[in-house]
C-alpha positions as CSV (number, residue, x, y, z in Angstrom):
1,G,-2.1,30.2,-3.4
2,K,1.2,32.0,-4.0
3,F,2.9,29.2,-1.8
4,I,1.7,26.4,-4.2
5,R,2.7,28.4,-7.4
6,D,6.1,28.8,-5.8
7,V,6.4,25.2,-4.7
8,V,5.1,23.5,-7.8
9,P,7.8,23.6,-10.5
10,K,6.9,25.5,-13.7
11,E,8.2,22.6,-15.7
12,A,5.4,20.4,-14.2
13,S,2.6,23.0,-14.6
14,K,3.5,24.6,-18.1
15,N,1.6,22.0,-20.1
16,F,-1.6,22.1,-18.0
17,D,-4.7,22.7,-19.9
18,P,-7.2,25.2,-18.3
19,N,-9.4,22.4,-17.1
20,E,-6.4,20.8,-15.2
21,I,-5.3,24.3,-13.8
22,E,-8.8,24.8,-12.4
23,N,-8.9,21.3,-11.1
24,F,-5.6,21.5,-9.4
25,S,-6.7,25.0,-8.0
26,N,-9.7,23.4,-6.4
27,Y,-7.7,20.4,-5.0
28,F,-5.4,22.8,-3.0
29,T,-8.4,25.1,-2.0
30,N,-10.2,22.0,-0.7
31,F,-7.0,20.8,1.4
32,F,-6.8,24.3,2.8
33,T,-10.4,24.5,3.7
34,C,-10.3,21.0,5.6
35,F,-7.8,22.8,7.9
36,D,-10.1,25.7,8.7
37,Y,-11.5,24.3,11.7
38,N,-14.6,26.2,13.0
39,W,-13.5,25.9,16.6
40,S,-10.2,27.3,16.3
41,D,-9.1,30.6,17.6
42,L,-8.0,31.8,14.0
43,K,-10.1,34.0,11.8
44,K,-12.2,32.8,9.0
45,D,-10.0,31.5,6.1
46,E,-7.0,31.2,8.5
47,V,-5.3,28.0,9.2
48,N,-2.5,26.9,11.4
49,A,0.5,26.9,8.8
50,K,2.3,24.2,10.8
51,E,-0.6,21.9,11.0
52,L,-1.2,22.5,7.1
53,M,2.4,21.5,6.4
54,V,2.4,18.5,8.5
55,G,-0.7,17.1,6.5
56,F,1.0,18.4,3.3
57,S,3.9,16.0,4.0
58,F,1.7,13.3,2.7
59,L,2.3,14.6,-0.9
60,C,6.1,15.3,-0.4
61,A,9.0,13.1,-1.2
62,G,10.9,11.3,1.6
63,N,10.6,8.2,3.6
64,K,7.9,7.6,6.2
65,S,10.4,7.9,9.2
66,S,12.0,11.2,8.0
67,K,8.4,12.7,7.3
68,L,7.2,11.8,10.8
69,A,10.5,13.1,12.4
70,A,10.5,16.5,10.4
71,A,6.7,17.2,11.2
72,Y,7.2,16.4,15.0
73,D,10.1,18.8,14.9
74,M,8.1,21.5,13.2
75,L,5.4,21.4,15.9
76,D,7.9,21.6,18.5
77,V,7.8,25.5,18.3
78,D,10.1,26.2,21.3
79,K,12.7,23.4,20.3
80,N,12.2,21.7,23.7
81,G,12.8,18.3,22.2
82,Y,9.4,17.2,22.9
83,L,5.7,17.7,22.3
84,T,3.0,18.1,25.0
85,Q,-0.5,16.3,24.8
86,R,-1.9,19.3,22.9
87,G,1.1,19.2,20.4
88,L,0.6,15.6,19.9
89,M,-3.0,16.1,19.3
90,Q,-2.2,18.6,16.6
91,Y,0.3,16.3,15.0
92,L,-2.2,13.3,14.7
93,R,-5.1,15.5,13.6
94,A,-3.1,17.1,10.9
95,Y,-2.4,13.8,9.3
96,L,-6.0,12.8,9.6
97,T,-7.3,16.1,8.1
98,M,-5.1,15.8,5.0
99,L,-6.3,12.1,4.5
100,A,-9.8,13.3,4.6
101,G,-9.0,16.0,2.1
102,I,-7.1,13.5,-0.3
103,S,-10.2,11.2,0.1
104,L,-12.3,13.8,-1.5
105,L,-10.4,14.2,-4.6
106,S,-11.9,13.7,-8.0
107,S,-10.9,13.9,-11.5
108,N,-14.2,15.4,-12.4
109,K,-14.2,19.1,-12.1
110,N,-18.0,19.4,-11.3
111,T,-17.6,17.0,-8.5
112,T,-14.6,18.8,-7.0
113,T,-16.5,22.1,-7.3
114,Q,-19.3,20.6,-5.4
115,I,-17.2,19.1,-2.7
116,R,-15.7,22.7,-2.3
117,K,-19.2,24.0,-1.8
118,Q,-20.0,21.4,0.8
119,L,-16.8,22.1,2.7
120,M,-17.9,25.7,2.9
121,S,-21.2,24.7,4.4
122,T,-22.4,23.5,7.7
123,K,-22.1,19.9,6.5
124,R,-18.3,20.1,7.0
125,N,-18.9,19.9,10.9
126,D,-19.5,16.2,10.6
127,A,-16.2,15.6,8.8
128,F,-14.4,17.8,11.2
129,L,-15.8,15.9,14.2
130,A,-14.8,12.5,12.7
131,V,-11.3,13.8,12.3
132,E,-11.1,15.2,15.8
133,N,-12.6,11.9,17.3
134,G,-10.1,9.9,15.2
135,A,-7.2,11.8,16.5
136,K,-8.4,11.7,20.2
137,W,-8.9,7.9,19.8
138,T,-5.3,7.5,18.7
139,L,-3.8,9.8,21.3
140,G,-5.8,7.9,23.9
141,H,-4.2,4.5,22.8
142,F,-0.7,6.1,22.8
143,F,-1.1,7.6,26.4
144,R,-2.2,4.5,27.8
145,A,0.7,2.7,26.5
146,F,2.9,5.6,27.5
147,E,1.6,5.6,31.1
148,N,2.0,1.9,31.5
149,E,5.6,2.0,30.4
150,H,6.3,4.7,32.9
151,A,4.6,2.7,35.6
152,Q,6.6,-0.3,34.8
153,R,9.7,1.8,35.2
154,G,8.4,3.1,38.5
155,S,8.4,6.8,37.2
156,T,5.5,9.3,37.2
157,R,4.1,10.1,34.0
158,T,5.3,13.2,32.3
159,N,3.2,15.2,29.6
160,A,6.5,15.7,27.6
161,V,6.6,13.2,24.6
162,A,9.8,13.0,22.7
163,F,9.7,11.8,19.0
164,E,11.5,8.7,20.2
165,D,8.7,7.8,22.6
166,F,6.1,8.0,19.8
167,A,8.3,6.2,17.4
168,K,8.8,3.4,19.9
169,W,5.1,3.1,20.6
170,Y,4.3,3.0,16.9
171,T,7.0,0.4,16.2
172,E,5.9,-1.9,18.9
173,G,2.3,-2.0,18.0
174,G,1.0,1.5,17.4
175,Y,1.0,0.8,13.7
176,A,-2.1,-1.3,14.3
177,V,-3.9,1.7,16.0
178,A,-2.8,4.2,13.4
179,P,-2.0,2.2,10.1
180,W,-3.0,5.3,8.0
181,L,0.5,6.8,8.9
182,E,2.0,4.0,6.6
183,L,0.6,6.1,3.7
184,L,3.2,8.6,4.3
185,D,5.3,6.1,2.3
186,L,4.2,7.2,-1.1
187,Q,5.1,3.9,-2.7
188,K,2.5,2.2,-0.6
189,F,0.1,4.9,-1.1
190,L,0.4,4.6,-4.9
191,S,0.3,0.9,-4.8
192,L,-3.2,1.1,-3.1
193,I,-4.6,3.1,-5.9
194,G,-3.2,0.9,-8.6
195,D,-0.4,3.2,-9.9
196,T,2.0,0.6,-11.4
197,Q,2.9,2.4,-14.5
198,G,6.5,1.9,-15.6
199,Q,7.0,-0.9,-13.0
200,Q,8.3,-4.2,-14.1
201,Q,6.3,-7.3,-13.4
202,P,8.7,-10.0,-11.9
203,Q,7.8,-13.6,-12.0
204,P,5.3,-15.0,-9.4
205,A,7.0,-15.3,-6.1
206,V,5.0,-18.5,-5.2
207,P,3.4,-20.7,-7.7
208,V,-0.1,-20.5,-6.4
209,G,-2.2,-17.3,-6.9
210,P,-5.2,-15.8,-8.4
211,P,-5.4,-15.1,-12.1
212,Q,-4.3,-11.7,-13.3
213,G,-6.9,-9.0,-13.8
214,S,-7.9,-5.3,-13.4
215,P,-6.9,-3.7,-10.2
216,A,-9.4,-4.4,-7.4
217,D,-10.4,-2.7,-4.1
218,V,-8.2,-3.2,-1.1
219,L,-9.9,-5.1,1.6
220,F,-7.1,-5.2,4.2
221,T,-3.7,-4.0,4.8
222,F,-2.0,-5.9,7.5
223,P,1.3,-4.8,9.0
224,L,4.4,-7.2,8.9
225,A,7.8,-7.0,10.4
226,K,10.2,-4.2,9.5
227,E,7.6,-1.9,8.3
228,R,6.3,-4.1,5.5
229,S,2.6,-4.9,4.7
230,L,0.4,-7.7,3.5
231,V,-2.2,-6.3,1.0
232,V,-5.3,-8.3,0.5
233,L,-7.6,-7.4,-2.5
234,R,-11.1,-8.1,-3.3
235,D,-9.9,-10.2,-6.1
236,D,-7.9,-12.3,-3.8
237,A,-11.0,-13.1,-1.7
238,H,-12.9,-14.1,-4.9
239,Y,-10.0,-16.3,-5.9
240,V,-9.9,-18.0,-2.4
241,R,-13.6,-18.5,-2.6
242,A,-13.4,-20.2,-6.0
243,V,-10.8,-22.5,-4.6
244,V,-12.5,-23.6,-1.4
245,S,-15.8,-24.0,-3.4
246,E,-14.3,-25.9,-6.3
247,M,-12.4,-28.2,-4.0
248,G,-15.2,-28.7,-1.4
249,L,-13.1,-27.5,1.5
250,L,-15.9,-25.5,3.1
251,S,-17.7,-28.8,4.0
252,L,-14.5,-30.1,5.7
253,T,-12.8,-29.0,9.1
254,S,-9.1,-29.1,9.6
255,E,-9.5,-32.3,11.8
256,D,-11.7,-34.0,9.2
257,I,-8.8,-33.7,6.7
258,W,-5.9,-34.4,9.2
259,T,-7.3,-37.6,10.5
260,T,-7.3,-39.2,7.1
261,L,-4.4,-37.3,5.7
262,L,-2.0,-38.5,8.4
263,K,-3.2,-42.1,8.1
264,D,-3.0,-42.3,4.4
265,V,0.4,-40.5,4.0
266,T,2.2,-42.6,6.7
267,K,0.6,-45.7,5.2
268,K,1.8,-44.8,1.8
269,L,5.3,-43.9,3.1
270,G,5.5,-46.9,5.3
271,T,6.3,-44.8,8.3
272,K,4.9,-44.4,11.9
273,K,2.4,-42.0,12.4
274,S,4.0,-38.6,13.0
275,A,3.0,-35.2,12.0
276,I,6.5,-34.0,11.4
277,V,7.0,-36.8,8.8
278,P,8.6,-35.3,5.5
279,V,6.2,-36.0,2.5
280,D,6.8,-35.7,-1.1
281,Q,4.6,-33.6,-3.6
282,A,3.2,-36.8,-5.4
283,S,2.2,-38.6,-2.2
284,F,0.6,-35.4,-0.7
285,V,-1.3,-34.6,-3.8
286,D,-2.3,-38.2,-4.2
287,C,-3.6,-38.5,-0.6
288,M,-5.4,-35.1,-0.7
289,M,-7.2,-35.9,-4.1
290,K,-8.5,-39.1,-2.4
291,I,-9.8,-37.1,0.6
292,L,-11.5,-34.4,-1.8
293,S,-13.1,-37.1,-3.8
294,R,-14.8,-38.6,-0.8
295,S,-16.1,-35.2,0.3
296,K,-19.5,-33.9,-0.4
297,K,-18.6,-31.1,-2.7
298,P,-21.5,-28.8,-3.8
299,P,-22.1,-28.8,-7.7
300,Q,-20.4,-25.2,-8.2
301,K,-18.3,-24.4,-11.1
302,S,-15.1,-22.4,-10.7
303,S,-15.1,-18.7,-11.7
304,W,-12.4,-19.3,-14.4
305,A,-11.7,-21.9,-17.1
306,N,-9.4,-24.9,-16.6
307,F,-9.4,-24.8,-12.9
308,S,-7.5,-28.0,-11.7
309,P,-7.7,-29.0,-8.1
310,E,-4.6,-31.4,-8.7
311,E,-2.5,-28.5,-10.0
312,T,-3.6,-26.1,-7.2
313,L,-2.4,-28.7,-4.8
314,K,0.9,-29.2,-6.5
315,N,1.4,-25.4,-6.3
316,F,0.4,-25.4,-2.7
317,F,3.1,-27.8,-1.9
318,L,5.7,-25.9,-3.9
319,S,4.9,-22.9,-2.0
320,F,6.3,-24.7,1.1
321,D,9.2,-26.4,-0.6
322,L,11.4,-23.2,-0.7
323,M,14.6,-25.4,-0.8
324,Q,13.1,-27.4,-3.8
325,V,14.1,-30.7,-2.1
326,N,10.5,-32.3,-2.7
327,Q,10.1,-32.7,1.0
328,V,8.0,-30.8,3.4
329,P,7.0,-31.7,7.0
330,L,3.2,-32.8,6.8
331,N,2.3,-30.6,9.9
332,Q,3.4,-27.5,8.1
333,L,1.4,-28.3,5.0
334,M,-1.6,-29.1,7.3
335,C,-1.4,-25.9,9.1
336,G,-1.3,-23.9,6.0
337,L,-4.3,-25.8,4.6
338,T,-6.2,-25.0,7.8
339,L,-6.7,-21.4,6.4
340,L,-8.8,-22.8,3.6
341,C,-11.0,-25.2,5.5
342,G,-14.4,-24.6,7.2
343,G,-14.4,-23.9,11.0
344,T,-14.0,-20.9,13.3
345,K,-10.7,-19.0,13.7
346,S,-10.4,-20.1,17.3
347,S,-10.9,-23.8,16.4
348,K,-8.4,-23.4,13.5
349,L,-5.7,-22.0,15.7
350,G,-6.3,-24.5,18.5
351,F,-6.0,-27.3,16.1
352,A,-2.9,-25.9,14.3
353,F,-1.2,-25.2,17.6
354,G,-1.6,-29.0,18.4
355,L,0.2,-29.9,15.1
356,F,3.5,-28.5,16.4
357,C,3.3,-30.2,20.1
358,G,5.2,-33.2,20.5
359,D,4.5,-35.6,17.9
360,G,1.9,-33.2,16.5
361,K,-1.0,-35.7,16.6
362,S,-3.2,-32.9,18.0
363,G,-4.5,-35.2,20.7
364,K,-5.4,-34.7,24.2
365,K,-3.2,-37.3,26.1
366,K,-0.3,-34.8,26.8
367,I,-0.2,-31.1,27.8
368,Q,0.6,-29.5,24.5
369,T,3.3,-26.7,24.6
370,M,5.2,-24.9,21.9
371,G,8.7,-23.3,22.0
372,Y,10.4,-20.6,19.9
373,N,11.1,-22.7,16.8
374,D,7.7,-24.2,16.9
375,F,6.0,-20.9,16.8
376,I,8.3,-19.8,13.9
377,Q,7.0,-22.8,11.9
378,F,3.3,-22.2,13.1
379,F,3.2,-18.5,12.0
380,R,5.3,-19.2,8.8
381,S,2.9,-22.0,7.6
382,F,-0.1,-19.4,7.8
383,L,1.7,-16.7,6.2
384,I,2.9,-19.0,3.2
385,V,-0.6,-19.7,2.3
386,M,-1.7,-16.0,2.9
387,F,0.9,-14.6,0.5
388,S,0.2,-17.5,-2.0
389,C,-3.5,-16.4,-2.2
390,C,-2.6,-12.6,-2.7
391,N,-1.8,-10.7,-6.0
392,Q,0.9,-8.7,-4.0
393,S,3.2,-11.9,-4.2
394,L,3.2,-11.4,-8.1
395,S,4.9,-8.0,-7.8
396,L,7.7,-9.4,-5.5
397,S,10.6,-11.8,-6.0
398,A,10.4,-15.3,-4.3
399,D,13.4,-14.3,-2.2
400,T,11.7,-11.1,-1.1
401,V,8.3,-13.0,-0.2
402,S,10.4,-15.5,1.7
403,Q,12.1,-12.7,3.7
404,Y,8.8,-11.0,4.6
405,I,7.5,-14.3,5.9
406,S,10.5,-15.2,7.9
407,D,11.0,-11.8,9.4
408,T,7.5,-11.6,10.5
409,A,7.3,-15.2,11.8
410,Q,10.4,-14.8,13.8
411,A,9.2,-11.4,15.2
412,V,5.9,-12.7,16.3
413,A,7.3,-15.9,17.7
414,D,9.9,-13.8,19.7
415,A,7.0,-11.6,20.9
416,V,5.0,-14.5,22.4
417,I,8.0,-16.2,24.0
418,V,9.3,-12.7,25.5
419,Y,5.9,-12.0,26.8
420,W,5.6,-15.2,28.7
421,K,9.2,-15.3,30.0
422,G,8.3,-12.0,31.6
423,K,5.7,-13.9,33.6
424,K,7.9,-16.8,34.4
425,V,6.3,-19.1,32.0
426,E,8.7,-21.4,30.2
427,K,6.2,-23.8,28.3
428,V,3.7,-21.9,26.3
429,K,0.4,-23.7,26.1
430,F,-2.4,-22.7,23.7
431,D,-4.3,-21.0,26.6
432,H,-1.2,-18.9,27.1
433,F,-1.1,-18.1,23.3
434,S,-4.8,-17.3,23.3
435,K,-4.3,-14.9,26.2
436,W,-1.3,-13.2,24.5
437,Y,-3.3,-12.8,21.3
438,N,-6.4,-11.4,22.9
439,E,-4.5,-8.9,25.1
440,G,-2.7,-7.2,22.4
441,G,-1.0,-9.9,20.2
442,F,-3.9,-9.2,17.6
443,Q,-2.2,-6.0,17.0
444,M,1.1,-7.7,16.1
445,A,-0.5,-10.4,14.0
446,P,-3.9,-9.2,12.8
447,W,-3.4,-11.3,9.7
448,L,-4.5,-14.4,11.7
449,E,-8.0,-12.9,11.4
450,L,-8.0,-14.2,7.9
451,L,-8.5,-17.6,9.4
452,D,-12.1,-16.5,9.6
453,L,-13.3,-17.0,6.1
454,H,-16.5,-15.1,6.8
455,K,-14.5,-11.8,7.3
456,W,-13.2,-11.8,3.7
457,V,-13.9,-14.9,1.5
458,L,-17.5,-15.4,2.5
459,A,-18.2,-11.7,3.5
460,D,-20.5,-11.3,0.4
461,D,-22.2,-14.6,1.2
462,A,-24.0,-14.7,4.6
463,K,-26.0,-17.8,3.4
464,V,-23.0,-20.0,3.5
465,P,-23.0,-21.8,6.8
466,A,-19.8,-22.2,8.9
467,A,-18.5,-25.6,9.3
468,A,-18.8,-27.2,12.6
469,A,-15.8,-26.6,15.1
470,P,-13.3,-29.5,15.3
471,S,-13.5,-31.7,18.3
472,A,-9.8,-31.4,19.1
């Protein structure tokens, strides 16, 4: 208690009313109680001060990297420059314990008091066990990767883990195992709870996006390159659901659209059939509207007034036309459109892969392979549409969104190519890409799971049947 009174500036607390003082007192008491593990060697009402401070860093200023490093150093009691397995377990458990405590916060004084009583009862054992298991699970993932790296170098495993070892693991994929560490960045933490007070709202980063409304629940937070994130809200899912329903896209597979779109666009432009043919906005929208008019769209009204499929398609095109030259390769547009069509994730990925192979006709005559630049366009096309569908893009500038997308597409493309070059494979086929994804690539590009509309857009509607898989 004295520590908190000394740490919290008097200027910050002098205007608290009695109810606020009592509430904050309960908050910190609850935090403390969360660290009072019943299996520790300490006496009742005693906690490990260093673990408490590691967890408390969630509420402190500073960037994520500096907090992680400072906490690591704090637990290195003998200043050896490393933590043992036991020390690393303390490190992870302290963060998860504090997150558990934060999750119990309530502005209601009675609720906070009730939570405090529960934390003092035997019911708290379940919470302690969940934290302990979560820390052990994360630790297991780390040491498996740590051991594999030592084996590849031909060295024996050591139990001494330097902060650089942990940071390297986290940067190279550990963020998908322990994404909750991202919340050490208070800006990300506050953005997830809708604290946007005082922030300016820039112009939309990309033209297409859901209508503005009250803050919604966060469905997913996906890691991107350079410690950035893609945040998907429940409102975003509702928006996409309205779009695909209004336009009748759920009844169409990617191949259904592509067969007609490629024929109509090349005929309209007077060119040979080629997926990479540049198409202008008017031609793309005109051909797509004809396709949609022929589809069997269920009679379902959109969830907001004045919805226009034509305007949505125009905005969709503009999302790809970053240079504003009114020309976008048709295969990139179709790849992005795949996200909104019916079909399974695997069938969509397989179809989209074919769009960037050779002439991109997605046929079976030639062995289809992709190179580095092809993969960049492949990932970029998906990311453009994902950002276009998310409210997050409205709080970022167009240049910032483009940078997020570009950096991530390049990073993932590089990971695929490097992985297979290490196995002496120069030409990456779809089977190679699938193997990379299933064996760990999903941790680097988990946002590809959004291709399965049943995981977010249709999650609340189990009665909607999935479209048949493309035959390609």
